[in-house]
C-alpha positions as CSV (number, residue, x, y, z in Angstrom):
1,M,116.4,90.9,102.6
2,D,116.0,87.2,101.9
3,N,113.3,86.9,99.2
4,R,111.6,84.1,101.3
5,K,111.0,86.6,104.1
6,L,109.0,88.8,101.7
7,T,106.3,86.1,101.7
8,N,106.1,86.0,105.4
9,I,102.7,87.4,106.5
10,W,104.2,89.6,109.2
11,V,106.8,91.1,106.8
12,V,104.1,91.6,104.2
13,F,101.9,93.3,106.9
14,L,104.5,95.7,108.2
15,L,105.8,96.7,104.7
16,A,102.2,97.1,103.3
17,M,101.2,99.2,106.3
18,L,104.2,101.5,105.7
19,C,103.1,101.9,102.1
20,C,99.5,102.6,103.0
21,F,100.5,105.2,105.6
22,L,102.7,106.9,103.0
23,W,99.9,106.9,100.4
24,G,97.4,107.9,102.9
25,S,99.5,111.0,103.7
26,A,99.7,111.9,100.0
27,T,96.4,113.7,99.6
28,P,96.9,116.1,102.6
29,A,100.6,116.6,101.4
30,I,99.5,117.5,97.9
31,K,96.8,120.0,99.0
32,S,99.3,121.5,101.5
33,G,101.8,121.8,98.7
34,Y,99.3,123.8,96.5
35,E,98.9,126.3,99.3
36,I,102.6,126.6,100.2
37,F,103.8,126.9,96.5
38,G,100.9,129.3,95.7
39,I,99.2,127.1,93.1
40,S,95.5,127.7,92.5
41,T,93.2,124.8,92.0
42,G,92.3,126.1,88.5
43,D,95.9,126.3,87.3
44,T,96.1,122.9,85.8
45,A,99.4,123.5,84.0
46,S,101.2,124.5,87.2
47,I,99.7,121.6,89.0
48,I,101.2,119.3,86.4
49,V,104.6,121.0,86.7
50,F,104.4,120.5,90.5
51,A,103.5,116.8,90.1
52,G,106.3,116.2,87.6
53,T,108.9,117.8,89.9
54,R,107.9,115.5,92.7
55,F,108.1,112.4,90.5
56,F,111.3,113.3,88.8
57,L,112.9,113.8,92.3
58,A,111.4,110.5,93.4
59,G,112.9,108.6,90.5
60,V,116.3,110.2,91.2
61,L,116.1,109.1,94.8
62,V,115.2,105.6,94.0
63,I,118.1,105.2,91.6
64,L,120.6,106.8,93.9
65,F,119.5,104.7,96.9
66,Q,119.7,101.5,95.0
67,S,123.0,102.4,93.4
68,V,124.5,102.9,96.9
69,I,123.1,99.6,98.1
70,E,124.5,97.7,95.1
71,K,127.7,99.8,95.0
72,K,127.2,100.5,91.3
73,F,125.2,103.0,89.3
74,I,121.9,101.5,88.2
75,V,121.2,101.9,84.5
76,P,118.2,100.6,82.5
77,E,118.6,96.9,81.8
78,K,118.9,95.7,78.3
79,G,115.5,95.6,76.6
80,S,113.7,97.4,79.5
81,V,113.1,100.8,77.9
82,P,109.8,99.9,76.3
83,Y,108.6,98.5,79.6
84,I,109.7,101.6,81.4
85,F,107.7,103.7,79.0
86,Y,104.5,101.6,79.3
87,L,104.8,101.7,83.1
88,C,105.5,105.4,83.2
89,L,102.3,106.1,81.2
90,A,100.1,104.1,83.6
91,Q,101.9,104.6,86.9
92,T,102.9,108.3,86.7
93,V,101.6,110.3,83.7
94,V,98.0,109.2,83.5
95,Q,97.5,108.2,87.1
96,Y,98.9,111.4,88.6
97,F,97.7,113.8,86.0
98,C,94.2,112.7,86.9
99,Y,94.9,112.4,90.7
100,Y,96.6,115.8,91.1
101,V,93.9,117.7,89.1
102,G,91.1,115.7,90.8
103,V,92.4,116.3,94.3
104,A,92.6,120.1,93.5
105,H,88.8,120.0,92.9
106,T,87.7,117.9,95.9
107,S,88.4,117.8,99.6
108,G,91.2,115.8,101.2
109,V,88.8,113.5,102.9
110,T,86.8,112.7,99.7
111,G,90.0,112.3,97.6
112,T,91.5,109.9,100.2
113,I,88.4,107.7,100.4
114,L,88.2,107.5,96.6
115,S,91.9,106.6,96.5
116,G,91.0,103.4,98.4
117,T,89.0,102.1,95.4
118,G,92.2,101.2,93.6
119,G,92.1,97.9,95.4
120,F,88.8,97.0,93.7
121,F,90.1,97.8,90.3
122,S,93.3,95.9,90.9
123,I,91.3,92.7,91.7
124,L,88.9,93.1,88.8
125,L,91.8,93.6,86.3
126,A,93.7,90.7,87.7
127,C,90.6,88.4,87.5
128,L,88.8,89.6,84.4
129,V,91.4,91.1,82.1
130,F,94.8,89.5,82.9
131,R,93.4,86.2,84.3
132,Q,95.9,86.1,87.1
133,E,93.3,85.1,89.7
134,K,89.8,83.7,89.9
135,L,86.9,86.0,90.5
136,T,85.0,84.7,93.5
137,S,81.5,85.6,94.7
138,R,83.1,87.1,97.8
139,K,85.3,89.4,95.7
140,L,82.3,90.5,93.6
141,I,80.3,91.3,96.7
142,G,83.2,93.3,98.1
143,V,83.3,95.4,94.9
144,I,79.6,96.1,95.2
145,I,79.9,97.0,98.9
146,G,82.9,99.3,98.2
147,F,81.4,101.2,95.3
148,S,78.1,101.6,97.3
149,G,80.3,103.5,99.8
150,V,81.6,105.8,97.0
151,I,78.0,106.6,95.9
152,I,76.9,107.3,99.5
153,M,79.9,109.6,100.0
154,N,78.8,111.8,97.1
155,I,75.3,112.2,98.4
156,S,74.9,115.7,99.8
157,L,72.6,115.6,102.8
158,S,72.5,119.4,103.1
159,Q,71.0,119.7,99.6
160,G,68.0,117.4,100.0
161,A,70.0,114.2,99.5
162,S,71.3,115.3,96.0
163,F,74.1,113.4,94.3
164,H,77.3,115.3,93.9
165,F,79.9,114.0,91.4
166,T,82.0,116.0,89.0
167,L,84.5,114.8,86.4
168,P,87.2,117.4,87.3
169,G,87.0,116.3,90.9
170,E,85.8,112.8,91.9
171,G,85.7,111.5,88.3
172,L,89.4,112.1,87.7
173,V,90.4,110.6,91.1
174,L,88.5,107.5,90.1
175,I,90.2,107.4,86.7
176,S,93.5,107.7,88.5
177,Q,92.7,104.6,90.5
178,I,92.0,102.6,87.4
179,S,95.4,103.6,86.1
180,Y,96.9,102.7,89.5
181,A,95.4,99.3,89.3
182,L,96.7,98.8,85.8
183,S,100.2,99.8,86.9
184,G,100.2,97.3,89.7
185,I,99.4,94.5,87.2
186,L,102.1,95.7,84.8
187,I,104.8,95.9,87.4
188,K,104.0,92.4,88.6
189,N,104.3,91.1,85.0
190,F,107.4,93.2,84.1
191,S,109.2,92.3,87.3
192,R,109.5,88.7,86.0
193,K,112.1,90.1,83.6
194,F,113.5,93.2,85.2
195,S,114.4,94.7,88.6
196,V,111.4,96.3,90.3
197,T,113.6,99.1,91.7
198,M,115.1,99.9,88.3
199,L,111.7,99.9,86.7
200,S,110.2,102.2,89.4
201,G,113.1,104.6,89.4
202,Y,113.4,105.2,85.7
203,Q,109.6,105.3,85.0
204,F,109.3,108.0,87.7
205,I,112.2,110.0,86.0
206,L,110.7,109.6,82.6
207,G,107.1,110.4,83.8
208,G,108.4,113.4,85.7
209,I,110.1,114.8,82.7
210,V,107.0,114.3,80.5
211,M,104.8,116.1,83.1
212,I,107.2,119.0,83.7
213,V,107.7,119.6,79.9
214,T,104.0,119.3,79.2
215,G,103.1,121.7,82.1
216,L,105.7,124.3,81.1
217,L,104.6,124.2,77.5
218,A,101.0,124.8,78.7
219,G,102.2,127.9,80.6
220,G,102.6,126.4,84.0
221,R,105.0,127.7,86.6
222,V,106.0,126.8,90.2
223,D,107.5,129.5,92.4
224,M,110.6,127.9,93.9
225,A,111.5,131.0,96.0
226,V,109.6,129.7,99.0
227,S,110.4,128.7,102.6
228,P,112.6,125.8,103.6
229,S,109.5,124.0,104.8
230,A,108.2,123.9,101.2
231,Y,111.4,122.0,100.1
232,L,111.0,119.6,103.0
233,L,107.4,118.9,102.0
234,L,108.6,118.3,98.3
235,I,111.3,115.9,99.5
236,Y,108.7,114.1,101.7
237,M,106.3,113.8,98.7
238,A,109.1,112.4,96.6
239,L,110.0,109.8,99.3
240,I,106.3,108.8,99.4
241,S,106.6,107.6,95.8
242,A,110.2,106.4,96.0
243,V,109.6,104.2,99.1
244,A,106.0,103.1,98.7
245,Y,106.1,102.1,95.0
246,S,109.4,100.3,95.3
247,V,108.3,98.4,98.4
248,W,104.8,97.7,97.0
249,G,106.2,96.5,93.7
250,T,108.6,94.1,95.5
251,L,105.7,92.7,97.6
252,L,103.6,92.2,94.4
253,K,106.6,90.4,92.8
254,Y,106.8,87.7,95.5
255,N,103.1,87.5,96.6
256,P,99.7,87.1,94.9
257,V,97.9,90.4,94.1
258,S,95.1,89.7,96.6
259,R,97.5,89.0,99.5
260,V,99.1,92.4,99.1
261,T,96.1,94.5,98.1
262,I,94.1,93.3,101.1
263,F,96.0,96.1,103.0
264,N,94.7,98.8,100.7
265,F,91.8,99.4,103.1
266,M,94.2,101.2,105.4
267,I,94.9,103.9,102.9
268,P,91.6,105.7,103.4
269,L,91.8,105.2,107.1
270,F,95.2,106.8,107.3
271,G,94.2,109.5,104.8
272,V,91.0,110.6,106.5
273,L,92.8,110.9,109.8
274,L,95.7,112.9,108.4
275,S,93.4,115.1,106.3
276,A,91.4,115.9,109.4
277,I,94.6,116.8,111.3
278,F,96.6,118.7,108.7
279,L,93.9,120.1,106.5
280,D,91.5,121.0,109.3
281,E,88.8,118.8,107.7
282,V,87.5,117.4,111.0
283,D,83.9,118.4,110.2
284,Q,84.0,116.7,106.8
285,A,85.6,113.6,108.3
286,L,82.8,113.3,110.8
287,Q,79.9,113.8,108.4
288,I,77.7,110.7,108.6
289,N,77.9,109.9,104.8
290,K,81.7,110.2,104.9
291,L,81.9,107.8,107.9
292,I,79.6,105.3,106.3
293,A,81.5,105.6,103.0
294,L,84.8,105.0,104.8
295,I,83.4,101.9,106.6
296,L,82.0,100.5,103.4
297,V,85.0,101.2,101.2
298,S,87.3,99.7,103.8
299,F,85.1,96.6,104.4
300,G,84.6,96.2,100.6
301,I,88.3,96.2,100.0
302,Y,88.8,93.7,102.8
303,T,86.0,91.5,101.5
304,V,87.1,91.6,97.9
305,N,90.5,90.3,98.9
306,R,89.5,87.5,101.3
307,P,90.4,84.1,99.9
308,Q,87.7,81.8,98.7
309,K,88.2,78.3,97.2
310,K,85.1,78.2,95.0
311,S,85.0,80.6,92.1
312,I,81.8,81.8,90.4
C-alpha cells in the first residue's frame, strides 16, 4: 500500500477498527482457551506457557507472511537486536504476563473494559514522558472521565456499594495496559530506523520463547492432545497478535499517536459484546455499573484524543 494512503482518515478508520475488533475478541478467546486446554485460573505457570505458545506462533506467522510478500526471508536488520529485545519486554513479556494472569482472575467483561485504558496511558506517556505531543486540558479531562469509569466498574452494588479491586485480577490488567502504552511509543520511535513488521515478528518470537521457557521451568504444562477446535482457537489468537500489532504499528509510524489511539474506545465495546456472546456474561454486561463504566471509558478515550490547539 502507498504510504500516503496510510494517512487517509478512512484508511486509518478501517484498519484501526479491524485492530480494535481483534483486540476486543482477545479476552473471550483467552478465557475460552483456558477452558478448552484445561488450564485452571490458579496455574500461573501453565498460563504463561499457553501465552508464550500463542506469541511464538504469532511471530512466526508475521515473518512468514512478510517473507512471502517481499519474496525473501526476513531476518533481523543490522543493529536491530537490542531494539527487538526492549520491545519484546514491553509488548509481549511484561504486558501479556500481567494480562493473561489478570484475565484469569477477573471476568471477560471487566478485563475488556480495563483493556480500554491503554489509550489513556498512551497519551500520558506521549505527552509527559516522551514529549511527542502537548497535553491539553481536554486530554486531561478525558483521562479523569475514563478512570472514573474504572472506579465505578469496581464498585460492587450487591455488597453495599463496596469497592472491589485485586492485584492478581484488575491490578495486573491495568499494569498490562501501561506496558502496552509503552510498547506503542517504543515501536513508533524504533520504526524510524527499522521495519515495523520485522520488529513485531521477531519481538513476538523472542517474547514467546522467554515465556514458554519460564513457564516450563516453573512447572507449567499445556495439554496439546485436545480437539481440532482448540488448535483453530490457538491459530486465531496468534493471528490477533500477528495482524493487529503489525497493522497498528504501521499506522503509528505514519500518523500521530492521538490520531490512531482515538479508535481505542472501540476495544471495550467489541470486547463486552463478544464476552456477552461467547462467555455467557450477558448479566455482567448489563449490570448498571458495568454499562456506566463502559460509557465513561469509551467517552474518556474519545475525549483524551480529540485535538485541541491550546495546551495547558
